[in-house]
N, C-alpha and C positions, 0 to 999 in steps of 0.2 A: 458849461465848456466842454468838459469829461463827456457828459450827456454828447453833446453833437458833432462834437471829437467822435464816438461810440457810434452814432448813428448817421453819421456822413465815412468813414472812412472804414467802419468792422462788418460792410456785405460788401458780396460778390459778387453783384452792378462796380464796384466800382472799382474788386480785385483784374473782373475783367474788361472796362474804361480803362484807368491806367496803365494796364497791361501794353495794349493796344495801344494807346498813344508815348508811352516813358519805356518803362522796363520793369520786369519785378525784382530787381534791385532796388528800388527807385519806391514798391508797394514795404519793403521788407527794410526800409529805412523807418517813412515812414510810421509803423507799428513798432518798429524798433523805438524810437524813441518816442511817442505817445506811450506807452509804457511805460521807461522810463520816466518820465517826463510827472507819467499822472500817479507811479507809486512812491517819488518823492513827494505830489503834493499833498500825498494819508502820508507819510511818513511828519510829515512839516504840520500838521492841521495833526495829528491823531491826536492831540492832550487835549485840545476845545475843539473837538469835532464829538455828535451825538452818534450816538452808537449806531441810527440806526442813516447816517451821510454815510460814513462805515461803511456798509453793510451793501450799501452802495460804491461807494470808490470798488470796494473790494468786487465786485459784482462788470464792474465796466472793464475793473483789469482784467478777471480771468478774462475777457469778452473779445478783449483786445489780442490778450496772453494766446489767445485760440485763434482767433484766424491769424496772427501773427505765424501764430506754428505752424496753421495751414498750408498760406503762406513755402512756405521755408522749404515744409514735407515734398509741396507739387512744386514749388519752382522754376525745373528743365521743365517739363514739363505745361504749366503756364504762362513759360516765353515765346514757347513753341505753340503753342493753339490755348492761343488765353479763352477759345470759347467753350473750352473743355472744361468748368472750372464747377457750374454748378453738375458734372457728372461725376469732376469728383471728391465733390462736395461729395453728394453721393455713399459716400466710401469711408467718410473722415465719420467727424463726432459731433456730439454735445449740440449747441448753436447755428454753426454752423451746415450738422446737417440736415438742421430740421428749419433753417433759410432756407434751403436745395428746395426743398422738400415742401417748403409749404410756393413757391416758388412755380412750384411745376406741376402742381395741388390749382393753383388759380391761373396759369394759362389754361389745364385739358380744362378746364367747365371752363373759361374763354371761348376754345373754341367749342366743346360740344354746344355751348349754350346758345352760340353766330354758330356755329352749324345747321342746327334744330330752325336758326330764326329768319335761312334769308328765305326768301332778298329781303333787303334791304333794302327802302327808297330816301332814311332821309341822310342827305350830305353826314349833318354831323355822326351820325351812329357806324357811316361809311367808315369816314375817315381816325374815329378812336380808331374803330379794332382795322387802318392800317396802320397806326402809328401801336397800337399793344404792338401787332405780330416781328413788325419792322424791329423795334425794339427788345421782344422775344427773341426774334432766329438773332442779332443782331450778339446775344450777350450768348448762344447755346442755346436755348430752353426747348426747340424746334428738339436739338436732337437727345433729348430727356422725354420723350412724349414716345406712347404707344408705336407701333408701326399705321397701326388703320386711323389712332388722333392725327399723325403726321400726314393722316392723306386725304380728312378730315381740313388739316389745319391749310395744304395744298388746294384743295375744290375750294374754300372758303376765299383766301388773298382772291384767286383766281379772279371769283363771284364778285369780291372786293373790287378789287381795279374794274375788269367790265363797269359794273352799279357804275361805280366811276367816274369815268368814262364816257358812259350814257349823260349824265348827267352831266354831267360840265356840255355836251355838247346840245342837251335840251338845256340848258341855264348858261348861257355862254356868259366868264364875266368882262369885265374891261380891257382888260390884260386878255381871255384868250382871243373877241373879238380883236384890236391890235395884231396879237401877232398874226392871226390868220391876214389880217388886213394884207402886212409885212408879206406877207409871203404871196398873197396874189401878187402885189406887185411890184415883186424882188426884190424886198430886200433880203430881209434873213437869207 
């Protein structure tokens, strides 16, 4: 149960999304109650829990406290600009900083690989690239890229968008055909 909690809540993507949809105080509340309950569970089970399990409990509790500390420390910035979470995390420490660096590195690799392999004609790949770029931009990862990688991202996004439009024009779906028909007969 706590492993699931840590995986779902103790990450920067959750912090960005939750602070945009709800508020930073609600994140603090979730993390605080999670820390309190984990600590209570660990204390209640300490007498009969194996050392290995106790170590895992301590690691999860430490991770939860680390993310709580990050959110509390940057509460005002996250409330005003949730998209800056990854930038703020780079100046933090431990797992928070490691997660930010890993996500930025993965996104940078995606942008560079995609830029080199364009043009792509496979619609599945195009949609995956488009989703990855939109998701990363929604979470502010694009703000962490170098200027040259930001330029590559802009070019890639434009090429993917254009390729998807060309693909849909060549291979229209039933919905595309219906909307074209609606426009022709003046329905829409």
